[in-house]
N, C-alpha and C positions, 0 to 999 in steps of 0.2 A: 646566767647566760645559757647554760646547758639545759635549762628547764625547757626550752623549745625543742629539744631533741626527743624523738619518740622511738623507743627501742621496738623495732619490728621483727627482728629475727635474731635468734641465738642458737648456734649449733657448734658442736665439738667437731674439729677437723684433725684427722690423723694421717700422717704420710709415713709410709713404711719402706724400710730397706728391702732389697731383693731377697734377703734372708728371712723376711717376714717379721722382723723386729722393728718396733717403732722407731722412727727417725725424729718426728716432730709431732707434738700434740698441743693443740691450742683451742681456745674458744673464740669463735669468730661471731661478731655482732654487727648487725645493720641498724643504723638509725636513719630515720627520715626527719626532715624539717622543712620549713616553708620553701627553702631554696634548693632542695635536692636530697641526695642520699650520701651518707658516709658510712664506710665500713672500717672496723678496727678490731684488734684483738683485745680481750679482757680476761680477767681472772689469772689463772696460773697456766703458763706455757712451759712445756718440757721439750728439750732437745736432747737426743741420745746419741751416743757413739754407736758405731756399727756392732760392737761387742755387747750392747745392751745397757751399758752403764750410763748414768745420767751425765750429760755435758754441761747443761745449763738449765736453771730453774728461774723463771721470771714471774714476778707478781705485777699485774697491770690493773689499774683502777677501771671503774665503769666507763671512763671516757678515753682510754687508751694511754694514759700517763704511766710510765714506768716507775714503780715504787721500790722494788727490791729485785736484785739480780744476783745469782750465785753461779760461779763458773767453777767446774771441776776438771781435773786431769782425767786421763783414761783409767786410772787406778781408783778413782772416786775420791781423791783428795780435794778439799776446797782450796782454790788458788786465787780467787778474786771475788769480792763481794761489793756490789754497788747499792747504796742505800739512799733513797731520796728522802730528805728530811723536811722539805717544804717545796710546795708548788703554788704558784700564783699566776694570774693571767691579766694582761692589760688590754686585751682586744676589746674593741668597741661594739662589735656585733658578731653574730654566730659564724658568718663566713670568714672573717678574719681569724677567729678561734680555730676553725677547722683547717684552714689553708695555709697557716703560717706559724711556724714554731717561734719566730722572733718576737712574738708578743709575750711569750712566757718567761717567767722568772723561776729560778729553782735554787735550791741548796742540796748538794749531794756529798756524800762520803763514799770514798772507794778504798777498801782495804785489800792489800795484796799479801799473799802468804807464800812461803817457801819452806823447804825442808833444811833443817840444820843438821849437818853431819856431826857437829860438835855435841849437841844436846839430843841427837837422834829423834827429833820431834819436829812438827810443823809450828811455825810461828808467824806472827804478822810482822812483815819487814818494811812495809811502807803504807802510810795513810795519805790520802789526798782529800782535801776539802775544796769542793768546786762551788762557786757562788756566781749566778748570773742575775744581776739585779739592774733594771733600767738600762739593759743593753751593755752593762759593764761586767766584764768577767774577771773574777779573782780566783787564783788557785794557790793554795798552800800545800806543800808536800813535806811530810816528815818521814825520814828514814830512821828505822829502829834496829837495834841489835837483838840478839836471841833473847835477852832479858827484859825487852820492852823499853829499854832506855833510848832516848832520842840521840841519834848520832849527827844528823844534819836537818836543817829546815830551809827550804826554798819557797819563795813567794813570787808570784808574777801576776800582773793584771794588764788588761787591754780591752778596748771597746770592741763590741760585737760587729 
């Protein structure tokens, strides 16, 4: 379906803070197709704190789908990581694909990290597994202790 998209423009866009440090760096892409024009970000997007440290790094595929995202605190510690493990689309035409996210199915894993005063190190304290398949959403959360052992599991599901 995406074969009808023609990439017509690719440019790096940077926004700066007043202190001349970068705030946001991304690659903007313009596609043309029979019915019009669509613009999206692709590649790696960086968001920075005012102090110059990285706040977020996002990997985006050639069609604007988020593949991986890492969030950091102001000291540079990883606090959250979002990983797309599967993407599918049920749209019947390119207009549906471009204009509505409800046609998409996905599987994602989100890891949350925090600092343990007990072990004096960062650890993964929660894992979320998100699945959206045929407009049905399933979420499983696992809460972990400092040793990586599961403390609690919660599951919920609902329709989109």
